[in-house]
C-alpha positions as CSV (number, residue, x, y, z in Angstrom):
1,M,-17.2,39.4,-3.2
2,P,-20.1,38.5,-1.1
3,T,-22.4,35.3,-2.2
4,L,-26.2,35.6,-2.7
5,T,-27.9,32.0,-1.9
6,I,-31.9,31.9,-3.1
7,R,-33.8,29.3,-2.3
8,N,-37.4,27.8,-3.3
9,V,-37.3,29.6,-6.9
10,P,-40.5,28.4,-8.7
11,E,-39.0,26.1,-11.6
12,D,-40.7,28.1,-14.3
13,V,-39.1,30.8,-13.1
14,V,-35.6,29.2,-13.5
15,D,-36.6,27.5,-16.4
16,R,-37.2,31.2,-18.1
17,L,-33.9,32.4,-16.6
18,K,-32.1,29.6,-18.1
19,E,-33.7,30.2,-21.6
20,A,-32.9,34.3,-21.0
21,A,-29.1,33.3,-20.3
22,G,-28.6,31.0,-23.2
23,R,-29.8,33.4,-26.0
24,K,-27.1,35.7,-24.7
25,H,-24.6,33.1,-24.3
26,R,-23.7,33.5,-20.9
27,S,-24.5,31.4,-17.4
28,M,-27.7,31.7,-15.2
29,E,-25.6,33.0,-12.4
30,Q,-24.6,35.8,-14.8
31,E,-28.1,36.5,-16.2
32,V,-28.9,36.9,-12.6
33,R,-26.0,39.3,-11.5
34,E,-27.0,41.5,-14.9
35,L,-30.8,42.0,-13.6
36,L,-29.7,42.5,-10.2
37,T,-27.3,45.1,-11.4
38,Q,-30.1,46.6,-13.5
39,R,-32.6,46.9,-11.2
40,Y,-30.4,48.4,-8.2
41,P,-28.3,50.4,-10.0
42,E,-25.8,52.8,-7.8
43,R,-27.1,55.8,-6.4
44,N,-25.0,58.3,-8.7
45,E,-26.5,56.0,-11.4
46,R,-30.0,56.6,-10.9
47,L,-29.7,60.3,-10.4
48,S,-28.3,60.7,-13.7
49,A,-30.8,58.3,-15.3
50,I,-33.6,60.9,-13.4
51,R,-31.9,64.1,-14.6
52,E,-31.5,62.9,-18.5
53,R,-35.1,62.2,-18.3
54,W,-36.0,65.5,-16.7
55,E,-33.7,67.5,-19.7
56,R,-35.8,65.9,-21.9
57,F,-39.1,67.8,-21.1
58,P,-39.7,71.6,-22.2
59,S,-39.4,73.9,-18.9
60,P,-42.6,75.7,-17.8
61,N,-42.6,79.5,-17.8
62,A,-44.5,81.4,-15.2
63,E,-47.5,81.5,-16.9
64,Q,-48.1,77.8,-17.5
65,V,-47.2,77.2,-14.0
66,D,-49.5,79.6,-12.8
67,A,-52.5,78.3,-14.6
68,W,-51.6,74.8,-13.2
69,V,-52.1,76.2,-9.9
70,E,-55.3,78.0,-10.7
71,K,-56.6,75.0,-12.3
72,G,-55.5,73.0,-9.2
73,R,-57.6,75.3,-7.1
74,Q,-60.9,74.9,-8.7
């Protein structure tokens, strides 16, 4: 597994990372891994999340779409 080195991290950021890691009973390194994994999910995970979000919204009917188009033209 590759290694990532990050230099010149502000001290206050390191302190906040240590606090967050401590609250979750894990190392600061594990906390950073979790943050990066959440921030940069794999493509399929991201697409699934987008699809799930879209399913929560009702599908518009043709009349609604026509009304939106007409309103946009005004």
